[in-house]
N, C-alpha and C positions, 0 to 999 in steps of 0.2 A: 281876519281881525283878531287881535290878541285881547282876551278878556282880562279882567282884574285878577281872577284866580290864577290864570296862567302866568301873569306877571309875578305874582307872589311865589308861585312854585319855582319859576326860573331864578328869582332872587334868592330863594332858600338853597337851591342847588349850587349857585355860585358861592354863597357863604360857606356851605358845607365843604366844597372843594378847597377853598382857601384854608379852612381849618385843617383839612387832611394834609395839605402841603406843608403847613406850619408845624404840625405835630412832630414829624421826624427831626426837625431842626431843634426843637425843644429837648427831645430825648437825647440827641447827640450832644447838646450842650451840657446836659446833666451828667452824661457819661464822661465827658472830657473833664468836667470839674471834679468828678470822683476819683479819677485816675490821673497820674502824671502824664504830661504830653509825650507821646512816643516820637522819637526821631531816630534816624539811621545812625548807628554807632560805627566808628571806624575799626573797633576792636570787638571780636566775638566774646561772648560771655565766658566761654571755656578758657580762652587765652587770658582774659582779664583775671579770672580766679587763679590760674596757674602762675601768672606773673606776680600777682599779689602775694601768694604764698611763698614764692621764691624770694621776693624782696624782703618779706618778713623774716625768713630764716637767715638770709645773708646779713641782715641788720643785726640779728642776735650774735652771729659769729663775728661780725666786725667789732662788736663791743668787747669781746674777750681780750684782745691785745692791750687795749687801753685800761681795762680792769686790772690786768696783771701788772701793767706799768704803775698804776696808782697804788696797788698794794706794795710793790717793791719800793717805790719812793717813800711811802709811809714807814716801811720797815727800816730803811736806811737812815731816815731822820731819827727814829727812836733809838736805834743802835748808836748813832753818833751822839745823841743827847744823853743817853744813859749807857755808856760802854760796859758797865759792870752789872747790867740788868740780869744776866744769867749766871755769871760766875762770882757774884759778890759774896764776900765772907762776912761782911757786916752790914747791918741795915743802914748805917750812915753813908755807905757808898752809893746807895740808890737815891736819886733825886725824885721826890714825888711831883706829880704834875697836877696842878690845881687841887692839891691835897689828896690825890687818888693814887692808887697803885699804878706805876707806869706800865706794867704788863697789861692791865685791863684797858688803860687808855690806848696803848699800842694796838690791841686787838680791835677796839671799837673804831679807831681811826683807820685801820687797815680795811675794815668792812665798808666804812663810809667812802673812802677814796676809791675802793674797788667798784662800788655801786655807781658813783659819779662817773668814773672812767668808762664803765659799761654803757651808761646812758649817752655820754658824749660820743663814744665810738659809733653807736647806732645812728645818732643824729647826723654826724659828719658823713657817714656812709650814704645815708638817704639823700642828703644835699648833693653829694658828689654824683650819685646815680642820676638825680634829676638834671644835673648840669650837663652830663655827658650823654643823656638819653632824652633830650628835650621833646622830640616827636613822640616817643613812646610814653613819656610822662604826661604829655598833653592828652593822649588817648586814654591813659589810665585815669586821669582826673575826670574826664568827661564821662567815662563809664562808671566811675565810682559815684559821681553825683547822681547819675541816673539810677544806679542800684539802690542808693540810700533813699532816694525819692520813692521808689517802688516799695521798699521795705516799710517806709513810713506810712504810705497810703494803704498798704494791706495789713499792717500790724493791728492786732486787737489789744486794747489796753485793759480789757475786762479780766478780772481775776478768775482763774479756774484751776482745775487739777491737771491741766495739760502741761507737759514739759515741752514748751513750744519754742524755745530758743528765741527770746524776745528780740535780740539784736541780729539774728540771722547769721551768727558766726559759724554755724555748722554747714552752711550752704557751700557746696563745692561744684555743683553743676546745675543745669537747667532742671533736671529731674528733682534735685534737692530743693530747688526754689519752688517748683510746683507743689511738692509735698509740704513745704513750709506754708504756702498759701492755703492749701487745703486744711492744714491744722489750725491756722488762724480763723478760717471760716467756721470750722466745727466749734472752736472756742467761742466765737461770736454767737453762734446758734444756741449753744448750751447756756450762755449768759442771758440771751434774750428769753429763752424758755423759763429760766430761773426767775428772772424779773417779772415775767407775766404771771408765774405761779404765785410769787410773793404778793403781787398786786391783787390777784383774785382772792387770796387768803385774807388780805386786809379788808377788802370789800365785804367778804362774808362775815368777818368779825364786826 
């Protein structure tokens, strides 16, 4: 025959077991909320970094031809507009542009058209690369989204003396990423200690 005390003890054990089963699920939920969801990537991190750096440099190189084209076009225009710019014997032979010295205007416009051509060249190369490498571009995009999410989750926004590479631009490998995460953790710990010290000082005052 089961007594009332035994019933209470059995009921307590059942409730305790249910709590123990529920506790890991709460912990895992908090952990998943604190870090970005992990999923299997089709591209390794090393390959992602290598391809990203290669694309970055080839974009820069691709901008050079259009930059030269822009500077050349600007120079030809100014020579045509002011044919006596360099061999003029009289100031009246030189036509001012917007009331300014045409040589200065030619220099500024050459720099401007060169810069615009450089940017357009890099932009067109990137679009062309994505067009002819759709599968690789898709993998790169997925890996880039995952990488930025991890950087955002691990980054410490607290101010400190650490040269911590806020945007993770120096990360070239998994080892660099782990070192970056450790630096962010140290930065967070130092900031928390400083805040606790400040709070204790305020209470003492």
